TIVEXNU-242334 format. One record per atom (N, C-alpha, C, O): x, y, z. Coordinates in steps of 0.2 Angstrom, whole numbers. Layout:
px	py	pz
X	Y	Z
...
END
This chain:
px	py	pz
-154	89	52
-154	87	44
-151	81	43
-146	80	46
-154	77	39
-151	71	37
-145	71	33
-145	75	28
-140	67	35
-133	68	31
-133	62	26
-134	56	28
-131	63	20
-130	58	15
-123	55	16
-118	58	18
-123	48	15
-116	44	14
-111	48	9
-105	47	10
-114	52	5
-108	55	0
-105	61	5
-99	63	4
-108	63	10
-104	68	15
-100	66	20
-98	69	25
-98	59	20
-94	56	25
-89	51	21
-90	48	16
-83	50	25
-78	45	23
-76	41	28
-73	44	33
-76	35	29
-73	32	33
-65	30	31
-63	27	27
-61	33	37
-54	33	36
-50	29	41
-45	31	42
-54	25	44
-51	20	49
-54	14	49
-59	13	52
-51	10	45
-54	2	42
-49	-3	42
-44	-3	39
-51	-9	45
-46	-14	45
-49	-20	41
-55	-21	41
-45	-24	38
-47	-29	33
-44	-35	36
-41	-35	42
-44	-41	32
-42	-47	35
-34	-46	34
-31	-51	37
-31	-42	31
-24	-40	33
-22	-39	40
-16	-40	42
-27	-36	44
-26	-35	51
-26	-42	54
-32	-44	55
-21	-46	55
-23	-53	56
-26	-55	62
-24	-52	67
-31	-59	62
-35	-61	68
-39	-55	71
-41	-55	76
-39	-49	68
-42	-42	71
-47	-40	66
-52	-37	69
-46	-40	60
-51	-38	55
-54	-43	51
-51	-48	48
-61	-43	52
-66	-48	50
-67	-46	42
-69	-50	38
-66	-39	41
-68	-37	34
-64	-40	29
-58	-39	30
-67	-43	23
-64	-45	17
-63	-39	13
-68	-36	12
-57	-38	10
-57	-32	6
-61	-31	0
-63	-26	-2
-63	-36	-3
-68	-36	-9
-75	-35	-6
-79	-31	-9
-77	-38	0
-84	-38	2
-85	-30	6
-90	-27	5
-80	-27	10
-80	-21	13
-81	-15	7
-85	-10	7
-77	-16	2
-77	-11	-3
-83	-11	-7
-86	-6	-10
-87	-17	-8
-94	-18	-11
-98	-15	-6
-102	-11	-9
-98	-16	0
-103	-14	4
-102	-7	4
-108	-4	3
-96	-2	4
-95	5	4
-98	7	-3
-102	12	-3
-96	4	-7
-100	7	-15
-108	6	-14
-112	10	-16
-110	1	-12
-118	0	-11
-120	6	-7
-125	9	-9
-117	7	-1
-119	13	3
-118	20	1
-121	25	3
-115	20	-4
-114	26	-8
-108	31	-6
-108	37	-9
-103	29	-2
-97	32	1
-93	34	-4
-92	30	-9
-90	41	-4
-86	42	-10
-79	41	-9
-75	43	-14
-77	37	-4
-69	35	-3
-70	31	3
-74	31	7
-65	27	3
-64	22	9
-57	21	10
-53	19	5
-55	21	16
-48	20	18
-46	12	21
-50	9	24
-40	10	19
-38	4	22
-32	6	27
-27	9	25
-33	4	34
-28	6	38
-26	-1	43
-28	-1	49
-24	-5	40
-23	-11	44
-17	-11	50
-13	-6	49
-17	-15	54
-12	-15	60
-5	-17	58
-5	-22	55
-1	-12	58
6	-13	56
8	-16	50
14	-18	49
4	-16	45
6	-19	38
2	-17	32
-4	-16	33
5	-16	26
1	-13	21
1	-19	15
0	-17	10
0	-25	18
-1	-31	12
-6	-30	9
-6	-32	3
-12	-26	11
-19	-27	7
-19	-21	3
-24	-21	-1
-14	-15	3
-16	-9	-1
-17	-9	-9
-21	-6	-11
-12	-14	-12
-13	-14	-19
-20	-17	-21
-23	-15	-26
-21	-23	-18
-28	-27	-19
-33	-21	-18
-38	-21	-22
-33	-18	-13
-38	-13	-10
-39	-7	-15
-44	-5	-17
-33	-5	-18
-33	1	-22
-36	-2	-29
-41	2	-31
-34	-8	-32
-38	-10	-38
-45	-11	-37
-49	-9	-41
-47	-15	-31
-54	-16	-30
-59	-10	-29
-65	-9	-31
-55	-5	-26
-59	2	-25
-61	5	-33
-67	7	-34
-56	6	-36
-56	9	-44
-59	4	-49
-60	6	-54
-60	-1	-47
-65	-6	-52
-71	-3	-52
-74	-2	-46
-74	-3	-59
-81	0	-60
-85	-7	-59
-83	-11	-63
-90	-7	-55
-94	-14	-55
-101	-11	-54
-102	-7	-50
-106	-16	-57
-113	-15	-55
-114	-16	-48
-111	-21	-45
-120	-13	-45
-121	-14	-38
-128	-17	-38
-131	-18	-43
-130	-18	-32
-136	-22	-31
-143	-18	-32
-148	-20	-33
-142	-11	-31
-148	-7	-32
-149	-4	-40
-152	0	-42
-144	-8	-44
-145	-7	-50
-140	-2	-54
-140	-1	-60
-137	2	-49
-131	7	-52
-126	4	-56
-123	-2	-54
-123	6	-60
-118	3	-64
-111	7	-65
-112	13	-65
-106	4	-66
-100	9	-67
-98	12	-61
-96	18	-62
-99	9	-54
-97	12	-48
-90	11	-46
-88	5	-45
-87	16	-44
-80	16	-41
-79	21	-34
-84	25	-33
-75	20	-31
-74	24	-25
-66	25	-24
-62	21	-26
-65	32	-21
-57	33	-21
-55	29	-15
-57	29	-10
-49	26	-17
-45	22	-11
-41	27	-7
-38	31	-10
-41	26	-1
-36	29	3
-31	24	6
-33	21	11
-25	23	4
-21	18	6
-17	21	13
-14	26	12
-18	18	18
-15	20	24
-13	13	29
-14	7	27
-11	14	35
-9	9	39
-10	12	46
-8	18	47
-12	8	51
-11	10	58
-5	7	60
-4	1	61
1	12	61
8	9	62
7	10	71
3	13	74
13	6	73
14	5	80
21	10	81
26	9	78
20	15	85
25	21	87
27	19	94
23	17	99
34	19	94
37	18	101
42	24	102
44	28	97
44	24	108
50	30	110
55	29	105
57	33	102
57	23	105
63	21	101
62	14	97
60	10	100
62	14	91
62	8	88
68	2	89
67	-4	88
73	5	92
78	1	94
77	-3	102
81	-7	104
73	0	105
71	-2	112
68	-9	111
62	-10	109
72	-15	113
69	-22	112
70	-26	119
72	-32	119
69	-23	125
69	-26	130
65	-23	136
63	-17	136
63	-26	141
58	-23	147
63	-18	150
60	-14	154
70	-18	149
74	-12	153
73	-6	148
73	0	151
73	-7	142
74	-1	137
66	1	137
65	7	136
61	-4	137
54	-1	136
49	-5	141
46	-10	140
50	-1	147
47	-4	153
40	-6	152
38	-11	155
36	-3	148
29	-4	148
28	-9	142
22	-10	140
33	-12	139
33	-18	136
29	-17	129
29	-11	126
24	-21	127
20	-19	121
15	-14	122
13	-12	116
13	-12	127
9	-6	128
12	0	127
8	5	126
19	0	126
22	5	124
22	6	117
24	12	115
20	1	112
18	2	105
12	6	104
7	2	103
12	12	104
6	16	102
4	17	95
8	16	90
-2	17	94
-4	18	88
-5	25	84
-6	30	87
-4	25	78
-5	31	73
-7	29	67
-5	24	64
-11	33	64
-13	32	57
-9	36	53
-8	42	54
-7	33	47
-4	37	41
-7	35	35
-7	29	33
-9	39	30
-12	39	24
-9	42	19
-7	48	19
-8	38	13
-3	41	8
-7	46	4
-13	44	1
-5	53	3
-8	58	0
-7	57	-8
-11	60	-12
-1	54	-9
2	54	-17
7	49	-18
8	45	-13
9	49	-23
14	43	-25
20	43	-21
23	38	-20
23	49	-18
28	50	-14
27	47	-7
31	44	-4
20	49	-5
18	46	1
17	39	2
17	36	7
16	36	-4
15	28	-4
21	26	-4
22	20	0
26	28	-7
33	26	-6
36	26	2
38	21	5
34	33	5
36	33	11
32	28	16
35	25	20
26	27	14
22	22	18
26	14	18
26	10	22
29	13	12
32	7	10
38	7	14
40	3	18
42	13	14
48	13	18
47	12	26
51	9	29
42	15	28
41	15	35
38	8	37
39	6	43
35	4	33
32	-3	34
40	-7	34
41	-11	39
44	-6	29
50	-10	30
55	-9	35
59	-13	37
54	-2	37
59	-1	43
56	-3	50
60	-5	54
49	-4	51
46	-7	56
47	-13	58
48	-15	63
48	-18	52
49	-24	53
57	-25	53
59	-30	57
61	-22	49
68	-24	48
72	-21	55
77	-24	57
70	-15	57
73	-12	63
69	-12	70
72	-12	75
63	-11	69
59	-10	75
55	-15	78
51	-14	83
55	-21	75
51	-27	78
52	-28	85
57	-31	87
47	-27	89
47	-29	96
40	-31	99
36	-26	101
37	-37	99
30	-38	99
27	-36	93
23	-40	90
28	-30	91
24	-27	84
29	-24	80
35	-23	83
28	-23	74
32	-20	70
32	-12	72
27	-10	71
37	-9	73
37	-1	76
41	3	72
46	1	69
39	9	73
42	16	70
43	20	76
40	18	81
48	26	75
48	30	79
48	38	77
47	39	71
49	42	81
48	49	78
53	50	73
52	53	68
59	49	75
65	49	71
64	47	63
65	51	59
61	41	62
61	38	56
54	41	53
54	43	47
49	42	58
43	46	54
45	53	52
42	55	46
49	57	55
51	63	52
54	62	45
52	66	40
58	58	46
62	56	39
58	54	33
59	56	27
53	51	35
49	48	29
41	51	30
37	47	29
40	57	30
34	60	33
31	63	26
25	64	25
36	65	21
33	68	15
27	64	11
28	58	11
22	68	9
17	65	6
12	61	10
9	57	7
13	61	17
8	57	21
4	62	25
6	67	26
-3	59	25
-7	63	30
-7	58	37
-6	52	36
-8	62	43
-7	58	50
-14	60	53
-16	66	52
-16	55	57
-21	57	62
-19	53	68
-15	48	67
-22	55	73
-20	53	80
-23	47	83
-21	45	89
-27	43	79
-29	36	80
-34	36	86
-38	40	88
-33	29	89
-38	27	93
-36	28	101
-31	32	102
-40	25	107
-37	26	113
-30	24	114
-27	26	119
-28	20	109
-21	17	110
-15	21	108
-9	19	107
-17	27	106
-13	31	103
-9	35	108
-11	36	114
-3	38	105
1	42	111
-3	48	114
-3	50	119
-6	51	109
-10	57	111
-17	55	116
-19	59	120
-20	50	114
-26	49	117
-25	45	124
-29	45	129
-19	42	124
-18	38	130
-16	43	136
-18	42	141
-12	48	134
-11	53	139
-18	57	141
-19	59	147
-21	58	136
-28	62	138
-32	57	143
-34	59	148
-32	50	142
-36	45	145
-33	46	152
-37	45	157
-26	47	154
-24	47	160
-23	54	164
-19	54	168
-26	58	161
-26	65	163
-21	69	163
-20	73	166
-17	67	158
-9	71	156
-11	74	150
-9	72	145
-14	81	151
-16	85	145
-10	88	142
-10	88	136
-5	91	146
0	94	143
5	88	139
7	90	133
6	82	142
9	77	138
6	75	131
9	75	126
-1	75	131
-5	74	125
-3	80	120
-2	79	114
-4	86	123
-3	92	119
5	93	116
6	96	111
9	90	119
17	90	117
17	85	112
19	86	106
14	79	113
14	74	108
11	75	101
14	74	96
5	79	101
1	81	96
5	87	93
4	89	87
9	91	97
12	96	94
18	95	90
20	98	85
21	89	92
27	87	88
24	83	81
27	84	76
19	80	81
15	78	74
13	84	70
14	84	64
10	89	73
8	94	70
14	98	66
13	101	61
20	98	70
26	101	68
28	97	62
29	101	57
29	91	61
30	86	56
25	87	50
27	87	44
19	87	52
15	86	46
11	93	44
8	94	38
11	96	49
7	103	46
0	102	45
-3	99	49
-2	105	40
-10	104	40
-12	98	37
-18	97	36
-8	93	37
-9	86	36
-9	81	42
-8	75	42
-10	85	47
-11	81	53
-18	83	57
-19	89	58
-22	78	58
-29	78	61
-29	74	68
-26	69	69
-33	77	72
-35	74	78
-40	69	76
-42	70	70
-41	64	80
-47	58	78
-51	58	84
-48	58	90
-58	58	82
-62	57	88
-66	51	86
-68	50	81
-67	46	91
-72	41	89
-76	39	95
-74	41	100
-81	36	95
-86	34	100
-90	28	99
-95	28	95
-88	22	102
-92	15	101
-96	14	107
-97	8	109
-97	19	111
-101	17	117
-97	16	124
-99	13	129
-90	17	122
-85	17	127
-85	23	132
-83	28	129
-86	23	139
-85	29	142
-78	32	141
-78	38	141
-72	28	140
-66	31	140
-66	36	133
-64	42	134
-69	34	128
-70	38	122
-73	45	123
-71	50	121
-79	44	127
-83	49	128
-80	54	132
-80	60	132
-76	52	137
-73	56	142
-68	61	139
-67	67	142
-63	58	134
-58	62	131
-60	67	125
-56	71	123
-66	66	123
-68	70	117
-67	78	118
-65	82	114
-70	80	125
-69	88	126
-61	89	126
-60	95	124
-57	85	128
-51	86	128
-47	87	121
-43	91	120
-50	82	116
-48	83	109
-50	89	107
-46	92	103
-56	91	108
-57	98	105
-54	104	108
-53	109	105
-51	103	114
-47	108	118
-40	108	113
-38	113	111
-37	102	112
-31	101	108
-32	104	101
-28	108	98
-37	103	98
-39	105	91
-38	114	92
-35	117	88
-41	117	97
-41	124	98
-34	127	99
-32	131	96
-31	123	103
-23	125	105
-19	125	99
-14	129	97
-20	119	95
-15	118	89
-18	121	83
-14	122	78
-24	122	82
-27	125	76
-26	120	71
-25	121	65
-28	114	74
-29	108	69
-35	105	68
-39	105	73
-38	102	63
-44	99	63
-46	92	65
-42	88	65
-52	90	67
-54	83	69
-57	80	65
-61	83	62
-55	73	64
-59	69	60
-64	64	65
-61	61	69
-70	64	63
-74	59	66
-73	52	63
-73	52	57
-72	47	66
-71	40	64
-73	35	68
-75	36	73
-75	29	64
-77	23	67
-72	17	66
-70	16	60
-70	15	70
-64	9	71
-67	3	68
-68	-2	72
-68	3	61
-72	-2	57
-67	-9	56
-62	-10	54
-70	-14	60
-67	-21	61
-71	-26	56
-69	-31	53
-78	-24	56
-82	-30	54
-88	-26	49
-89	-20	50
-91	-29	44
-95	-25	40
-102	-22	43
-103	-16	42
-105	-27	47
-112	-24	50
-112	-26	57
-108	-30	60
-117	-23	60
-117	-24	68
-118	-31	70
-116	-33	76
-121	-34	66
-123	-41	67
-117	-46	67
-117	-51	71
-112	-44	64
-105	-47	64
-100	-46	71
-95	-49	71
-103	-43	75
-99	-43	81
-97	-48	85
-91	-49	87
-102	-52	85
-101	-59	88
-95	-63	85
-91	-66	89
-95	-63	78
-90	-66	75
-84	-63	76
-79	-66	76
-83	-56	76
-77	-53	78
-74	-55	86
-68	-54	87
-79	-56	89
-77	-58	97
-74	-65	96
-69	-66	100
-76	-70	92
-73	-76	91
-66	-76	88
-62	-79	90
-65	-71	83
-60	-70	79
-54	-68	84
-48	-70	84
-56	-63	89
-51	-60	94
-50	-66	99
-44	-67	100
-54	-71	101
-52	-77	105
-47	-81	101
-42	-83	104
-47	-81	95
-42	-86	91
-36	-82	91
-30	-85	91
-36	-75	91
-29	-72	91
-26	-71	98
-20	-70	99
-30	-72	103
-27	-72	110
-28	-79	114
-27	-79	120
-29	-83	110
-29	-89	113
-34	-90	119
-32	-93	124
-40	-87	119
-44	-88	124
-51	-90	122
-53	-89	116
-54	-94	127
-61	-97	125
-66	-92	125
-65	-87	129
-72	-93	122
-77	-88	121
-80	-87	128
-83	-82	130
-80	-93	132
-83	-92	138
-78	-89	144
-80	-89	150
-72	-87	142
-67	-85	147
-70	-77	148
-73	-73	144
-70	-76	154
-72	-69	156
-66	-64	156
-67	-58	156
-60	-67	155
-54	-63	154
-53	-61	146
-47	-58	145
-57	-63	142
-56	-63	135
-57	-55	133
-60	-52	137
-54	-53	127
-56	-46	125
-62	-46	122
-64	-50	118
-67	-41	125
-73	-40	122
-75	-34	124
-72	-30	128
-80	-31	120
-83	-25	120
-91	-25	122
-94	-30	120
-93	-20	126
-100	-20	128
-106	-19	122
-111	-21	123
-103	-17	116
-108	-15	111
-105	-17	104
-99	-15	103
-108	-20	100
-105	-21	93
-106	-15	89
-111	-14	86
-101	-10	90
-101	-4	86
-95	-3	82
-95	2	78
-91	-7	80
-86	-7	76
-86	-9	69
-82	-12	66
-92	-7	65
-93	-8	60
-94	-2	54
-95	3	56
-95	-3	49
-96	2	43
-103	6	44
-108	4	41
-102	11	47
-108	15	50
-110	20	44
-106	22	41
-117	21	43
-119	26	38
-117	33	41
-115	34	47
-118	38	37
-116	44	38
-122	47	43
-121	51	48
-127	43	42
-133	47	47
-131	44	54
-133	47	59
-128	38	55
-126	35	62
-120	39	65
-119	39	71
-117	41	60
-110	45	62
-113	51	65
-111	54	70
-118	54	62
-121	61	64
-125	60	70
-127	65	73
-127	55	72
-130	54	78
-126	55	84
-128	58	89
-119	53	83
-115	54	88
-111	60	88
-108	63	93
-110	63	82
-105	69	80
-109	74	78
-106	79	76
-115	74	76
-119	79	73
-119	86	76
-121	91	73
-116	87	83
-116	93	86
-110	97	84
-109	103	85
-105	93	82
-99	95	78
-98	93	71
-94	89	69
-102	96	66
-103	94	59
-96	95	56
-94	91	52
-91	99	58
-84	99	55
-81	93	56
-76	92	52
-82	89	61
-78	84	62
-80	78	57
-76	74	55
-86	78	54
-88	75	49
-86	76	42
-85	72	37
-86	84	41
-85	87	35
-77	86	33
-75	84	28
-73	86	39
-66	85	38
-64	78	35
-59	78	32
-68	73	36
-66	67	33
-67	68	26
-62	65	22
-71	71	23
-72	72	16
-65	76	13
-62	74	8
-65	81	17
-59	86	15
-53	82	15
-48	83	11
-52	77	19
-46	73	21
-45	69	14
-39	68	12
-50	66	12
-50	61	7
-49	66	0
-46	63	-5
-51	72	0
-50	76	-6
-42	78	-7
-40	80	-12
-39	77	-1
-31	79	-2
-28	73	-5
-22	74	-6
-31	67	-6
-26	62	-8
-28	62	-16
-33	63	-19
-22	62	-19
-21	60	-27
-20	53	-29
-14	51	-31
-26	50	-29
-25	43	-30
-23	42	-39
-20	37	-40
-23	47	-42
-21	46	-49
-13	45	-49
-10	41	-53
-10	49	-45
-3	48	-45
0	41	-42
5	39	-43
-4	39	-37
-3	32	-34
-4	27	-39
0	22	-39
-9	28	-44
-11	23	-49
-4	22	-53
-3	16	-54
-1	27	-54
5	26	-59
9	21	-56
12	18	-60
11	20	-50
15	16	-47
14	9	-48
18	5	-47
7	8	-49
4	1	-50
4	-2	-57
2	-7	-59
6	3	-62
5	1	-69
12	1	-72
16	4	-69
13	-2	-78
19	-1	-81
24	-5	-78
23	-10	-75
30	-2	-79
36	-6	-75
40	-2	-70
42	4	-72
41	-4	-65
45	-1	-60
52	-5	-58
52	-10	-55
57	-2	-61
64	-5	-61
69	-1	-58
69	5	-58
74	-5	-55
79	0	-52
83	3	-58
83	2	-64
88	8	-56
92	12	-61
97	7	-63
101	5	-59
97	6	-70
104	2	-72
109	6	-74
108	11	-78
115	5	-71
121	8	-73
125	6	-79
128	0	-78
125	9	-84
127	7	-91
135	10	-91
136	15	-88
139	6	-94
146	8	-96
145	16	-99
140	17	-102
151	20	-97
151	27	-99
150	28	-106
147	33	-108
153	24	-110
153	26	-117
145	25	-121
144	26	-126
140	22	-117
134	22	-119
129	27	-117
130	29	-111
124	29	-120
120	35	-119
114	32	-113
112	35	-108
112	26	-114
106	24	-110
106	17	-111
109	14	-115
102	13	-107
102	6	-108
100	3	-114
103	-2	-116
96	6	-118
94	4	-125
101	4	-130
102	-1	-134
104	9	-128
110	9	-133
115	3	-131
118	-1	-135
116	2	-124
120	-3	-122
117	-10	-123
121	-15	-124
110	-10	-124
107	-17	-126
108	-18	-133
109	-24	-135
108	-13	-137
109	-14	-145
117	-16	-146
118	-21	-150
121	-13	-142
128	-15	-143
129	-23	-141
133	-26	-145
126	-25	-136
127	-32	-134
123	-37	-139
126	-42	-140
118	-35	-141
114	-39	-146
118	-40	-153
118	-46	-155
121	-35	-155
125	-35	-161
131	-39	-159
134	-43	-163
134	-38	-154
140	-43	-152
139	-50	-151
143	-54	-151
132	-50	-149
129	-58	-148
128	-61	-155
129	-67	-156
125	-57	-160
124	-59	-167
130	-61	-170
131	-66	-174
136	-57	-168
143	-60	-171
145	-66	-168
148	-70	-172
143	-68	-162
145	-74	-158
142	-80	-161
144	-86	-161
136	-78	-164
131	-84	-167
134	-86	-173
133	-91	-175
137	-81	-176
140	-82	-184
134	-79	-188
133	-82	-194
130	-75	-186
124	-73	-191
125	-66	-193
120	-64	-195
130	-62	-191
130	-56	-193
131	-53	-200
132	-48	-202
132	-59	-204
132	-57	-211
125	-60	-215
125	-60	-221
120	-62	-211
114	-64	-213
110	-58	-212
109	-56	-207
107	-56	-218
103	-51	-219
96	-52	-216
92	-47	-213
94	-58	-216
87	-59	-212
87	-59	-205
83	-57	-201
93	-60	-202
94	-60	-195
96	-53	-193
94	-50	-188
100	-50	-197
100	-42	-195
95	-38	-195
94	-33	-192
90	-40	-200
83	-37	-201
79	-38	-195
75	-34	-193
79	-44	-192
74	-47	-187
77	-44	-181
73	-42	-177
84	-43	-179
87	-41	-174
84	-33	-173
81	-31	-168
86	-29	-179
84	-22	-178
77	-21	-177
75	-16	-173
71	-25	-181
65	-24	-179
63	-26	-171
59	-22	-169
66	-30	-168
65	-32	-161
68	-26	-157
64	-24	-152
74	-23	-159
77	-18	-155
72	-12	-156
70	-9	-151
69	-10	-162
65	-5	-163
58	-6	-159
56	-1	-157
56	-11	-158
50	-13	-154
51	-11	-147
46	-9	-144
57	-13	-144
58	-12	-138
59	-4	-137
58	-1	-132
62	0	-142
62	7	-141
55	10	-141
54	15	-138
51	7	-146
44	10	-146
40	9	-140
36	13	-137
41	3	-137
37	2	-130
40	7	-125
36	8	-120
45	9	-126
47	14	-121
44	21	-122
42	24	-117
45	23	-129
42	29	-130
35	30	-130
33	36	-128
31	25	-132
24	26	-132
20	24	-125
15	26	-123
24	18	-122
20	16	-116
24	16	-109
22	14	-104
31	19	-110
35	19	-104
36	12	-102
38	11	-96
37	7	-106
39	1	-104
46	-1	-106
48	-2	-112
51	-1	-100
57	0	-100
60	-7	-101
64	-9	-97
59	-11	-107
61	-17	-108
69	-18	-109
72	-23	-107
72	-13	-111
79	-12	-112
83	-13	-105
88	-17	-105
80	-10	-100
83	-10	-93
81	-18	-91
86	-21	-88
75	-20	-91
72	-27	-89
77	-31	-92
80	-35	-88
78	-31	-98
83	-37	-101
89	-37	-98
92	-42	-97
92	-31	-98
98	-30	-95
99	-33	-88
104	-37	-87
94	-32	-84
95	-34	-77
94	-42	-77
99	-46	-74
89	-45	-81
89	-51	-82
96	-56	-85
98	-61	-83
98	-52	-89
105	-55	-92
110	-55	-86
114	-59	-86
110	-49	-82
115	-50	-77
114	-56	-72
119	-59	-71
108	-57	-70
107	-63	-65
108	-69	-69
110	-74	-65
107	-70	-75
108	-76	-79
116	-77	-80
119	-83	-79
120	-71	-81
127	-72	-82
130	-74	-74
135	-78	-73
127	-72	-69
129	-73	-63
128	-80	-61
132	-84	-58
122	-82	-63
121	-90	-62
126	-95	-65
129	-99	-62
127	-92	-72
131	-97	-75
139	-97	-74
143	-102	-75
141	-91	-70
147	-90	-69
149	-94	-61
155	-95	-59
144	-95	-58
144	-98	-51
141	-105	-50
139	-107	-45
141	-108	-56
138	-115	-56
131	-117	-55
129	-122	-53
127	-111	-56
119	-112	-54
117	-114	-61
119	-111	-66
112	-119	-62
109	-121	-68
104	-116	-70
101	-112	-66
104	-115	-76
98	-110	-79
95	-114	-85
98	-118	-88
89	-113	-86
85	-116	-91
87	-113	-98
90	-108	-98
86	-116	-104
88	-113	-110
81	-108	-113
82	-104	-118
77	-108	-109
71	-103	-111
65	-107	-114
67	-112	-118
60	-105	-113
55	-108	-117
48	-103	-118
49	-97	-116
43	-105	-120
37	-101	-120
39	-95	-126
43	-96	-130
35	-90	-125
35	-84	-131
42	-82	-131
45	-81	-136
45	-81	-125
52	-78	-125
57	-81	-129
62	-78	-131
56	-88	-130
61	-92	-134
61	-92	-142
65	-95	-145
55	-86	-144
55	-84	-151
57	-78	-152
56	-75	-157
62	-75	-147
66	-68	-148
72	-70	-150
76	-74	-147
74	-67	-155
82	-67	-157
85	-63	-153
91	-64	-151
83	-57	-151
86	-53	-146
88	-56	-140
94	-55	-138
84	-59	-137
86	-64	-130
91	-68	-131
95	-69	-127
91	-72	-138
96	-77	-139
102	-73	-140
107	-76	-138
103	-68	-143
109	-63	-144
112	-61	-138
118	-61	-137
108	-59	-133
112	-57	-126
112	-62	-121
114	-61	-116
110	-68	-122
112	-74	-118
107	-76	-113
108	-80	-109
100	-73	-113
95	-75	-108
93	-82	-111
92	-86	-107
92	-83	-117
90	-90	-120
96	-92	-124
100	-89	-127
95	-100	-124
101	-102	-129
98	-108	-132
93	-111	-130
102	-110	-137
99	-116	-141
97	-115	-148
101	-112	-151
92	-117	-150
91	-116	-157
90	-109	-160
90	-104	-155
91	-108	-166
90	-102	-169
82	-100	-171
79	-103	-175
80	-94	-168
73	-93	-168
70	-93	-176
65	-96	-178
74	-90	-180
73	-89	-187
72	-96	-191
67	-97	-194
77	-101	-189
76	-107	-192
69	-111	-191
67	-115	-196
66	-109	-186
60	-112	-185
54	-108	-185
50	-110	-182
54	-102	-188
50	-98	-189
46	-96	-182
39	-96	-182
50	-95	-177
46	-93	-170
45	-85	-171
49	-81	-174
39	-84	-168
37	-77	-168
39	-72	-162
38	-74	-156
43	-67	-164
44	-61	-158
37	-58	-156
36	-57	-150
33	-57	-160
27	-53	-159
22	-58	-153
18	-56	-149
24	-64	-152
21	-68	-147
23	-66	-140
20	-67	-135
29	-63	-141
33	-61	-133
31	-54	-131
29	-53	-126
32	-49	-135
32	-42	-133
25	-39	-134
22	-39	-139
21	-38	-128
15	-34	-129
16	-27	-127
21	-25	-123
11	-23	-129
11	-16	-128
5	-13	-123
3	-7	-123
3	-18	-119
-3	-15	-115
-3	-21	-110
-1	-26	-111
-7	-19	-104
-5	-23	-97
-9	-30	-99
-7	-34	-94
-13	-32	-103
-15	-38	-105
-10	-43	-108
-11	-49	-107
-5	-40	-111
-1	-44	-115
6	-41	-112
10	-38	-116
8	-43	-107
14	-39	-103
19	-44	-102
17	-49	-99
25	-44	-104
30	-48	-103
30	-49	-95
29	-44	-91
32	-56	-94
32	-58	-87
39	-62	-86
41	-65	-92
41	-63	-80
47	-68	-79
45	-75	-82
50	-78	-84
39	-77	-82
38	-83	-84
39	-84	-92
40	-90	-94
38	-79	-95
39	-79	-103
46	-82	-104
47	-85	-109
52	-80	-100
58	-82	-102
59	-89	-100
63	-93	-103
55	-92	-95
56	-100	-94
64	-101	-92
67	-105	-96
65	-98	-88
74	-99	-86
74	-102	-79
79	-103	-76
END
């Protein structure tokens, strides 16, 4: 039976953010996935999540396609192929005798907003604490930040598949069992076949693991380039990354150019005898709540601002500082200034209530680092652009100089209530 591309999801895909290893450009691979009619697509770059936001936005962007379809978008699956070590603190041959080979692969995909935050946490730890040839995590930190993440066992370089490859089934079972304990039904075994004997050899053992652990298998293709004909270009890219000549027999190469975005029918030719492996990819994608992740990329994300105890919230504190600032300007008896300041403060409150734009907290944070600069001999600008039209910013000391009302400067040029007219640091001109 012919399988439609709607019935399969690529959940192992590398882009240009897999430095010198991914030939896929974010925009082009998403465009190709949309053209092919896939319902979702994952980004799982090696050791970093630098492309996730761009990937997310491009996937959800509705665009006309080459076959005439319009308004097409696909579900983005945000992930990373992390490097997993026995200990992220081991940073010598004595502590990790197998060197870089001890940095095993594991796929993690954000299921929801909490999962994306944990993806970020793990990425940060991998560089700040675990870097040794590669940015690494370990089981300790993985367990700590596992909530909201979907896990799969990745490629031949994973701890599960490497053990299977060397005939250590019990060790593979133990490793997979630990991951199953951490992630529960969010853990999947992964099977792939690119014409390599090693991959074909371990598939029966992956099926055995699945039966013993009662976990599903996802069929994947380790996608590094868009089309089969791009395989030669990928070899050149790998030569660049390893400082090898294309004529060097010792360079990294593969006998077949199979690491591309295959159709569901091509995947069925390899795994058609196990249709659940193909169906599991769609079910995995269905587990992802991309709407909750979208909320992280819109509006304002700010740290919690600690206001003095006598104030109920940041807005109340901002209001107090503004009126004190108006006194310092000597304008507290001016009805025009008091009316203008109240209007600006009301707009800040409305932005919070209607759009969840917390300008009060944002202004207080900027005020803090302006004050720090001034008290430590660091030069600051007086302000320019639309922000200079705000009496509120003038009162709390972010801008200084002329009185905005004396020159009929507009507050409305500064504060916007949608993403197209959003206050940015450049609006302060400091």
